[in-house]
PDB file of the backbone (N, CA, C, O) and the ligand in Angstrom, with CONECT records:
HET     ZN  A 101       1
ATOM      1  N   MET A   1     -31.219  21.308  11.092  1.00  0.00           N
ATOM      2  CA  MET A   1     -31.167  21.023  12.529  1.00  0.00           C
ATOM      3  C   MET A   1     -29.753  21.221  13.045  1.00  0.00           C
ATOM      4  O   MET A   1     -28.775  21.114  12.305  1.00  0.00           O
ATOM      5  N   LYS A   2     -29.679  21.503  14.287  1.00  0.00           N
ATOM      6  CA  LYS A   2     -28.374  21.710  14.896  1.00  0.00           C
ATOM      7  C   LYS A   2     -27.961  20.435  15.624  1.00  0.00           C
ATOM      8  O   LYS A   2     -28.709  19.892  16.437  1.00  0.00           O
ATOM      9  N   ASN A   3     -26.763  19.976  15.315  1.00  0.00           N
ATOM     10  CA  ASN A   3     -26.233  18.801  16.005  1.00  0.00           C
ATOM     11  C   ASN A   3     -25.812  19.224  17.405  1.00  0.00           C
ATOM     12  O   ASN A   3     -24.935  20.072  17.569  1.00  0.00           O
ATOM     13  N   SER A   4     -26.433  18.637  18.398  1.00  0.00           N
ATOM     14  CA  SER A   4     -26.175  19.077  19.768  1.00  0.00           C
ATOM     15  C   SER A   4     -24.751  18.743  20.225  1.00  0.00           C
ATOM     16  O   SER A   4     -24.219  19.387  21.128  1.00  0.00           O
ATOM     17  N   GLU A   5     -24.139  17.732  19.596  1.00  0.00           N
ATOM     18  CA  GLU A   5     -22.767  17.350  19.991  1.00  0.00           C
ATOM     19  C   GLU A   5     -21.718  18.257  19.350  1.00  0.00           C
ATOM     20  O   GLU A   5     -20.806  18.749  20.014  1.00  0.00           O
ATOM     21  N   THR A   6     -21.876  18.467  18.018  1.00  0.00           N
ATOM     22  CA  THR A   6     -20.861  19.259  17.302  1.00  0.00           C
ATOM     23  C   THR A   6     -21.211  20.747  17.263  1.00  0.00           C
ATOM     24  O   THR A   6     -20.333  21.587  17.068  1.00  0.00           O
ATOM     25  N   GLY A   7     -22.505  21.076  17.451  1.00  0.00           N
ATOM     26  CA  GLY A   7     -22.931  22.470  17.370  1.00  0.00           C
ATOM     27  C   GLY A   7     -23.066  22.950  15.931  1.00  0.00           C
ATOM     28  O   GLY A   7     -23.301  24.132  15.681  1.00  0.00           O
ATOM     29  N   LYS A   8     -22.912  22.002  14.964  1.00  0.00           N
ATOM     30  CA  LYS A   8     -22.996  22.368  13.552  1.00  0.00           C
ATOM     31  C   LYS A   8     -24.408  22.133  13.023  1.00  0.00           C
ATOM     32  O   LYS A   8     -25.146  21.275  13.507  1.00  0.00           O
ATOM     33  N   PHE A   9     -24.755  22.929  12.011  1.00  0.00           N
ATOM     34  CA  PHE A   9     -26.083  22.801  11.414  1.00  0.00           C
ATOM     35  C   PHE A   9     -26.079  21.809  10.260  1.00  0.00           C
ATOM     36  O   PHE A   9     -25.094  21.689   9.531  1.00  0.00           O
ATOM     37  N   HIS A  10     -27.184  21.106  10.105  1.00  0.00           N
ATOM     38  CA  HIS A  10     -27.404  20.200   8.976  1.00  0.00           C
ATOM     39  C   HIS A  10     -28.725  20.582   8.325  1.00  0.00           C
ATOM     40  O   HIS A  10     -29.673  20.970   9.008  1.00  0.00           O
ATOM     41  N   CYS A  11     -28.782  20.469   7.000  1.00  0.00           N
ATOM     42  CA  CYS A  11     -30.006  20.784   6.281  1.00  0.00           C
ATOM     43  C   CYS A  11     -31.106  19.806   6.692  1.00  0.00           C
ATOM     44  O   CYS A  11     -30.898  18.593   6.704  1.00  0.00           O
ATOM     45  N   ASP A  12     -32.271  20.343   7.027  1.00  0.00           N
ATOM     46  CA  ASP A  12     -33.392  19.489   7.430  1.00  0.00           C
ATOM     47  C   ASP A  12     -34.021  18.772   6.240  1.00  0.00           C
ATOM     48  O   ASP A  12     -34.800  17.838   6.429  1.00  0.00           O
ATOM     49  N   PHE A  13     -33.695  19.195   5.010  1.00  0.00           N
ATOM     50  CA  PHE A  13     -34.283  18.586   3.823  1.00  0.00           C
ATOM     51  C   PHE A  13     -33.413  17.470   3.270  1.00  0.00           C
ATOM     52  O   PHE A  13     -33.912  16.376   3.009  1.00  0.00           O
ATOM     53  N   CYS A  14     -32.116  17.726   3.085  1.00  0.00           N
ATOM     54  CA  CYS A  14     -31.249  16.723   2.462  1.00  0.00           C
ATOM     55  C   CYS A  14     -30.205  16.151   3.425  1.00  0.00           C
ATOM     56  O   CYS A  14     -29.578  15.136   3.124  1.00  0.00           O
ATOM     57  N   GLY A  15     -30.018  16.785   4.564  1.00  0.00           N
ATOM     58  CA  GLY A  15     -29.091  16.265   5.560  1.00  0.00           C
ATOM     59  C   GLY A  15     -27.658  16.747   5.435  1.00  0.00           C
ATOM     60  O   GLY A  15     -26.810  16.395   6.255  1.00  0.00           O
ATOM     61  N   LYS A  16     -27.377  17.561   4.402  1.00  0.00           N
ATOM     62  CA  LYS A  16     -26.013  18.072   4.219  1.00  0.00           C
ATOM     63  C   LYS A  16     -25.586  18.915   5.415  1.00  0.00           C
ATOM     64  O   LYS A  16     -26.399  19.596   6.041  1.00  0.00           O
ATOM     65  N   SER A  17     -24.301  18.853   5.713  1.00  0.00           N
ATOM     66  CA  SER A  17     -23.784  19.681   6.808  1.00  0.00           C
ATOM     67  C   SER A  17     -23.460  21.076   6.287  1.00  0.00           C
ATOM     68  O   SER A  17     -23.371  21.293   5.078  1.00  0.00           O
ATOM     69  N   ALA A  18     -23.287  22.010   7.202  1.00  0.00           N
ATOM     70  CA  ALA A  18     -22.934  23.384   6.828  1.00  0.00           C
ATOM     71  C   ALA A  18     -21.607  23.396   6.069  1.00  0.00           C
ATOM     72  O   ALA A  18     -21.403  24.245   5.201  1.00  0.00           O
ATOM     73  N   ASP A  19     -20.707  22.469   6.386  1.00  0.00           N
ATOM     74  CA  ASP A  19     -19.407  22.392   5.701  1.00  0.00           C
ATOM     75  C   ASP A  19     -19.568  21.961   4.241  1.00  0.00           C
ATOM     76  O   ASP A  19     -18.808  22.397   3.377  1.00  0.00           O
ATOM     77  N   GLU A  20     -20.554  21.111   3.968  1.00  0.00           N
ATOM     78  CA  GLU A  20     -20.769  20.581   2.614  1.00  0.00           C
ATOM     79  C   GLU A  20     -21.532  21.546   1.714  1.00  0.00           C
ATOM     80  O   GLU A  20     -21.427  21.475   0.489  1.00  0.00           O
ATOM     81  N   SER A  21     -22.292  22.439   2.318  1.00  0.00           N
ATOM     82  CA  SER A  21     -23.103  23.340   1.504  1.00  0.00           C
ATOM     83  C   SER A  21     -22.460  24.715   1.428  1.00  0.00           C
ATOM     84  O   SER A  21     -21.656  25.085   2.284  1.00  0.00           O
ATOM     85  N   GLY A  22     -22.820  25.467   0.395  1.00  0.00           N
ATOM     86  CA  GLY A  22     -22.268  26.802   0.237  1.00  0.00           C
ATOM     87  C   GLY A  22     -22.763  27.750   1.308  1.00  0.00           C
ATOM     88  O   GLY A  22     -22.006  28.528   1.889  1.00  0.00           O
ATOM     89  N   GLN A  23     -24.060  27.656   1.549  1.00  0.00           N
ATOM     90  CA  GLN A  23     -24.655  28.546   2.534  1.00  0.00           C
ATOM     91  C   GLN A  23     -25.835  27.850   3.198  1.00  0.00           C
ATOM     92  O   GLN A  23     -26.600  27.141   2.544  1.00  0.00           O
ATOM     93  N   MET A  24     -25.971  28.054   4.471  1.00  0.00           N
ATOM     94  CA  MET A  24     -27.054  27.429   5.229  1.00  0.00           C
ATOM     95  C   MET A  24     -27.926  28.537   5.797  1.00  0.00           C
ATOM     96  O   MET A  24     -27.429  29.476   6.420  1.00  0.00           O
ATOM     97  N   ILE A  25     -29.236  28.418   5.575  1.00  0.00           N
ATOM     98  CA  ILE A  25     -30.163  29.404   6.128  1.00  0.00           C
ATOM     99  C   ILE A  25     -30.793  28.785   7.376  1.00  0.00           C
ATOM    100  O   ILE A  25     -31.355  27.691   7.336  1.00  0.00           O
ATOM    101  N   ILE A  26     -30.684  29.506   8.463  1.00  0.00           N
ATOM    102  CA  ILE A  26     -31.155  28.992   9.744  1.00  0.00           C
ATOM    103  C   ILE A  26     -32.515  29.613  10.055  1.00  0.00           C
ATOM    104  O   ILE A  26     -32.714  30.820   9.917  1.00  0.00           O
ATOM    105  N   GLY A  27     -33.446  28.755  10.480  1.00  0.00           N
ATOM    106  CA  GLY A  27     -34.784  29.230  10.809  1.00  0.00           C
ATOM    107  C   GLY A  27     -35.083  29.076  12.284  1.00  0.00           C
ATOM    108  O   GLY A  27     -34.187  28.935  13.116  1.00  0.00           O
ATOM    109  N   LYS A  28     -36.352  29.107  12.578  1.00  0.00           N
ATOM    110  CA  LYS A  28     -36.800  29.001  13.961  1.00  0.00           C
ATOM    111  C   LYS A  28     -36.429  27.657  14.566  1.00  0.00           C
ATOM    112  O   LYS A  28     -36.376  26.644  13.868  1.00  0.00           O
ATOM    113  N   GLU A  29     -36.180  27.657  15.831  1.00  0.00           N
ATOM    114  CA  GLU A  29     -35.916  26.433  16.601  1.00  0.00           C
ATOM    115  C   GLU A  29     -34.842  25.567  15.949  1.00  0.00           C
ATOM    116  O   GLU A  29     -34.959  24.344  15.886  1.00  0.00           O
ATOM    117  N   ASN A  30     -33.791  26.233  15.467  1.00  0.00           N
ATOM    118  CA  ASN A  30     -32.612  25.560  14.905  1.00  0.00           C
ATOM    119  C   ASN A  30     -32.900  24.734  13.655  1.00  0.00           C
ATOM    120  O   ASN A  30     -32.170  23.791  13.350  1.00  0.00           O
ATOM    121  N   SER A  31     -33.963  25.085  12.931  1.00  0.00           N
ATOM    122  CA  SER A  31     -34.196  24.426  11.652  1.00  0.00           C
ATOM    123  C   SER A  31     -33.224  25.050  10.633  1.00  0.00           C
ATOM    124  O   SER A  31     -32.796  26.193  10.791  1.00  0.00           O
ATOM    125  N   ALA A  32     -32.888  24.288   9.599  1.00  0.00           N
ATOM    126  CA  ALA A  32     -31.922  24.788   8.621  1.00  0.00           C
ATOM    127  C   ALA A  32     -32.225  24.236   7.234  1.00  0.00           C
ATOM    128  O   ALA A  32     -32.746  23.130   7.084  1.00  0.00           O
ATOM    129  N   ILE A  33     -31.884  25.034   6.225  1.00  0.00           N
ATOM    130  CA  ILE A  33     -32.012  24.587   4.834  1.00  0.00           C
ATOM    131  C   ILE A  33     -30.773  25.055   4.070  1.00  0.00           C
ATOM    132  O   ILE A  33     -30.319  26.184   4.249  1.00  0.00           O
ATOM    133  N   CYS A  34     -30.227  24.182   3.215  1.00  0.00           N
ATOM    134  CA  CYS A  34     -29.007  24.529   2.486  1.00  0.00           C
ATOM    135  C   CYS A  34     -29.350  25.249   1.183  1.00  0.00           C
ATOM    136  O   CYS A  34     -30.503  25.236   0.750  1.00  0.00           O
ATOM    137  N   ASP A  35     -28.362  25.869   0.564  1.00  0.00           N
ATOM    138  CA  ASP A  35     -28.580  26.641  -0.655  1.00  0.00           C
ATOM    139  C   ASP A  35     -29.123  25.785  -1.801  1.00  0.00           C
ATOM    140  O   ASP A  35     -29.918  26.250  -2.618  1.00  0.00           O
ATOM    141  N   GLU A  36     -28.680  24.526  -1.845  1.00  0.00           N
ATOM    142  CA  GLU A  36     -29.126  23.629  -2.915  1.00  0.00           C
ATOM    143  C   GLU A  36     -30.631  23.352  -2.799  1.00  0.00           C
ATOM    144  O   GLU A  36     -31.346  23.342  -3.801  1.00  0.00           O
ATOM    145  N   CYS A  37     -31.097  23.131  -1.576  1.00  0.00           N
ATOM    146  CA  CYS A  37     -32.518  22.857  -1.369  1.00  0.00           C
ATOM    147  C   CYS A  37     -33.357  24.107  -1.599  1.00  0.00           C
ATOM    148  O   CYS A  37     -34.496  24.013  -2.057  1.00  0.00           O
ATOM    149  N   VAL A  38     -32.805  25.276  -1.286  1.00  0.00           N
ATOM    150  CA  VAL A  38     -33.507  26.533  -1.571  1.00  0.00           C
ATOM    151  C   VAL A  38     -33.715  26.659  -3.079  1.00  0.00           C
ATOM    152  O   VAL A  38     -34.793  27.047  -3.528  1.00  0.00           O
ATOM    153  N   CYS A  39     -32.665  26.324  -3.873  1.00  0.00           N
ATOM    154  CA  CYS A  39     -32.763  26.395  -5.336  1.00  0.00           C
ATOM    155  C   CYS A  39     -33.816  25.426  -5.859  1.00  0.00           C
ATOM    156  O   CYS A  39     -34.592  25.759  -6.755  1.00  0.00           O
ATOM    157  N   LYS A  40     -33.831  24.201  -5.278  1.00  0.00           N
ATOM    158  CA  LYS A  40     -34.825  23.208  -5.704  1.00  0.00           C
ATOM    159  C   LYS A  40     -36.233  23.717  -5.397  1.00  0.00           C
ATOM    160  O   LYS A  40     -37.131  23.611  -6.233  1.00  0.00           O
ATOM    161  N   CYS A  41     -36.424  24.271  -4.196  1.00  0.00           N
ATOM    162  CA  CYS A  41     -37.734  24.805  -3.795  1.00  0.00           C
ATOM    163  C   CYS A  41     -38.142  25.949  -4.708  1.00  0.00           C
ATOM    164  O   CYS A  41     -39.302  26.066  -5.103  1.00  0.00           O
ATOM    165  N   GLN A  42     -37.178  26.783  -5.031  1.00  0.00           N
ATOM    166  CA  GLN A  42     -37.450  27.919  -5.909  1.00  0.00           C
ATOM    167  C   GLN A  42     -37.949  27.426  -7.269  1.00  0.00           C
ATOM    168  O   GLN A  42     -38.893  27.979  -7.834  1.00  0.00           O
ATOM    169  N   GLY A  43     -37.299  26.374  -7.785  1.00  0.00           N
ATOM    170  CA  GLY A  43     -37.698  25.799  -9.067  1.00  0.00           C
ATOM    171  C   GLY A  43     -39.116  25.253  -9.023  1.00  0.00           C
ATOM    172  O   GLY A  43     -39.892  25.434  -9.961  1.00  0.00           O
ATOM    173  N   ILE A  44     -39.448  24.579  -7.917  1.00  0.00           N
ATOM    174  CA  ILE A  44     -40.786  24.003  -7.758  1.00  0.00           C
ATOM    175  C   ILE A  44     -41.829  25.120  -7.713  1.00  0.00           C
ATOM    176  O   ILE A  44     -42.863  25.045  -8.377  1.00  0.00           O
ATOM    177  N   ILE A  45     -41.544  26.153  -6.925  1.00  0.00           N
ATOM    178  CA  ILE A  45     -42.492  27.268  -6.781  1.00  0.00           C
ATOM    179  C   ILE A  45     -42.651  28.008  -8.111  1.00  0.00           C
ATOM    180  O   ILE A  45     -43.765  28.349  -8.508  1.00  0.00           O
ATOM    181  N   LEU A  46     -41.525  28.257  -8.799  1.00  0.00           N
ATOM    182  CA  LEU A  46     -41.601  28.967 -10.080  1.00  0.00           C
ATOM    183  C   LEU A  46     -42.391  28.182 -11.119  1.00  0.00           C
ATOM    184  O   LEU A  46     -43.175  28.762 -11.870  1.00  0.00           O
ATOM    185  N   SER A  47     -42.190  26.865 -11.168  1.00  0.00           N
ATOM    186  CA  SER A  47     -42.923  26.069 -12.151  1.00  0.00           C
ATOM    187  C   SER A  47     -44.412  26.056 -11.813  1.00  0.00           C
ATOM    188  O   SER A  47     -45.254  26.011 -12.710  1.00  0.00           O
ATOM    189  N   HIS A  48     -44.737  26.096 -10.516  1.00  0.00           N
ATOM    190  CA  HIS A  48     -46.142  26.160 -10.107  1.00  0.00           C
ATOM    191  C   HIS A  48     -46.754  27.505 -10.530  1.00  0.00           C
ATOM    192  O   HIS A  48     -47.872  27.561 -11.042  1.00  0.00           O
ATOM    193  N   ILE A  49     -45.995  28.579 -10.301  1.00  0.00           N
ATOM    194  CA  ILE A  49     -46.478  29.909 -10.681  1.00  0.00           C
ATOM    195  C   ILE A  49     -46.680  29.972 -12.198  1.00  0.00           C
ATOM    196  O   ILE A  49     -47.688  30.487 -12.681  1.00  0.00           O
ATOM    197  N   LYS A  50     -45.703  29.437 -12.938  1.00  0.00           N
ATOM    198  CA  LYS A  50     -45.798  29.434 -14.404  1.00  0.00           C
ATOM    199  C   LYS A  50     -47.009  28.657 -14.875  1.00  0.00           C
ATOM    200  O   LYS A  50     -47.748  29.118 -15.745  1.00  0.00           O
ATOM    201  N   ALA A  51     -47.221  27.456 -14.293  1.00  0.00           N
ATOM    202  CA  ALA A  51     -48.350  26.611 -14.688  1.00  0.00           C
ATOM    203  C   ALA A  51     -49.669  27.317 -14.384  1.00  0.00           C
ATOM    204  O   ALA A  51     -50.590  27.295 -15.201  1.00  0.00           O
ATOM    205  N   THR A  52     -49.762  27.941 -13.213  1.00  0.00           N
ATOM    206  CA  THR A  52     -50.970  28.665 -12.820  1.00  0.00           C
ATOM    207  C   THR A  52     -51.230  29.819 -13.780  1.00  0.00           C
ATOM    208  O   THR A  52     -52.365  30.058 -14.194  1.00  0.00           O
ATOM    209  N   TYR A  53     -50.155  30.533 -14.128  1.00  0.00           N
ATOM    210  CA  TYR A  53     -50.266  31.664 -15.039  1.00  0.00           C
ATOM    211  C   TYR A  53     -50.727  31.205 -16.420  1.00  0.00           C
ATOM    212  O   TYR A  53     -51.606  31.819 -17.024  1.00  0.00           O
ATOM    213  N   LEU A  54     -50.123  30.111 -16.920  1.00  0.00           N
ATOM    214  CA  LEU A  54     -50.480  29.602 -18.246  1.00  0.00           C
ATOM    215  C   LEU A  54     -51.922  29.128 -18.291  1.00  0.00           C
ATOM    216  O   LEU A  54     -52.635  29.370 -19.265  1.00  0.00           O
ATOM    217  N   LEU A  55     -52.359  28.433 -17.203  1.00  0.00           N
ATOM    218  CA  LEU A  55     -53.744  27.968 -17.154  1.00  0.00           C
ATOM    219  C   LEU A  55     -54.711  29.153 -17.155  1.00  0.00           C
ATOM    220  O   LEU A  55     -55.764  29.111 -17.791  1.00  0.00           O
ATOM    221  N   LYS A  56     -54.333  30.208 -16.430  1.00  0.00           N
ATOM    222  CA  LYS A  56     -55.162  31.411 -16.373  1.00  0.00           C
ATOM    223  C   LYS A  56     -55.266  32.038 -17.766  1.00  0.00           C
ATOM    224  O   LYS A  56     -56.339  32.459 -18.198  1.00  0.00           O
ATOM    225  N   GLN A  57     -54.111  32.088 -18.464  1.00  0.00           N
ATOM    226  CA  GLN A  57     -54.079  32.647 -19.821  1.00  0.00           C
ATOM    227  C   GLN A  57     -54.986  31.835 -20.744  1.00  0.00           C
ATOM    228  O   GLN A  57     -55.725  32.392 -21.555  1.00  0.00           O
ATOM    229  N   LEU A  58     -54.916  30.495 -20.606  1.00  0.00           N
ATOM    230  CA  LEU A  58     -55.741  29.613 -21.451  1.00  0.00           C
ATOM    231  C   LEU A  58     -57.222  29.843 -21.167  1.00  0.00           C
ATOM    232  O   LEU A  58     -58.039  29.923 -22.084  1.00  0.00           O
ATOM    233  N   ASP A  59     -57.554  29.948 -19.879  1.00  0.00           N
ATOM    234  CA  ASP A  59     -58.951  30.185 -19.484  1.00  0.00           C
ATOM    235  C   ASP A  59     -59.461  31.497 -20.069  1.00  0.00           C
ATOM    236  O   ASP A  59     -60.566  31.565 -20.607  1.00  0.00           O
ATOM    237  N   GLU A  60     -58.640  32.532 -19.956  1.00  0.00           N
ATOM    238  CA  GLU A  60     -59.046  33.852 -20.446  1.00  0.00           C
ATOM    239  C   GLU A  60     -59.151  33.849 -21.980  1.00  0.00           C
ATOM    240  O   GLU A  60     -60.016  34.502 -22.563  1.00  0.00           O
ATOM    241  N   GLY A  61     -58.247  33.099 -22.607  1.00  0.00           N
ATOM    242  CA  GLY A  61     -58.256  32.995 -24.060  1.00  0.00           C
ATOM    243  C   GLY A  61     -59.494  32.267 -24.551  1.00  0.00           C
ATOM    244  O   GLY A  61     -60.075  32.635 -25.572  1.00  0.00           O
ATOM    245  N   ALA A  62     -59.900  31.222 -23.815  1.00  0.00           N
ATOM    246  CA  ALA A  62     -61.064  30.434 -24.193  1.00  0.00           C
ATOM    247  C   ALA A  62     -62.347  31.221 -23.990  1.00  0.00           C
ATOM    248  O   ALA A  62     -63.327  31.011 -24.706  1.00  0.00           O
ATOM    249  N   ALA A  63     -62.347  32.130 -23.013  1.00  0.00           N
ATOM    250  CA  ALA A  63     -63.539  32.897 -22.682  1.00  0.00           C
ATOM    251  C   ALA A  63     -63.849  33.975 -23.715  1.00  0.00           C
ATOM    252  O   ALA A  63     -65.009  34.320 -23.942  1.00  0.00           O
ATOM    253  N   SER A  64     -62.780  34.508 -24.345  1.00  0.00           N
ATOM    254  CA  SER A  64     -63.019  35.615 -25.264  1.00  0.00           C
ATOM    255  C   SER A  64     -63.336  35.141 -26.686  1.00  0.00           C
ATOM    256  O   SER A  64     -63.561  35.962 -27.575  1.00  0.00           O
TER     257      SER A  64
HETATM  258 ZN    ZN A 101     -30.373  20.630   1.700  1.00  0.00          ZN2+
END
């Protein structure tokens, strides 16, 4: 989110300011996410993809 007083962006997930984070990604309507939260999200998504893939492998293995 953008602070209307300072004009600076803060991460909508963890609240870090643009000064505290390495990089801030700005989205629609002044939404923002910091690099740290992007990494956390990436980890969550990757583990979900891995789990889905492994379950699929197990299913296919059990079928044959
Ligand atoms: Zn953040």
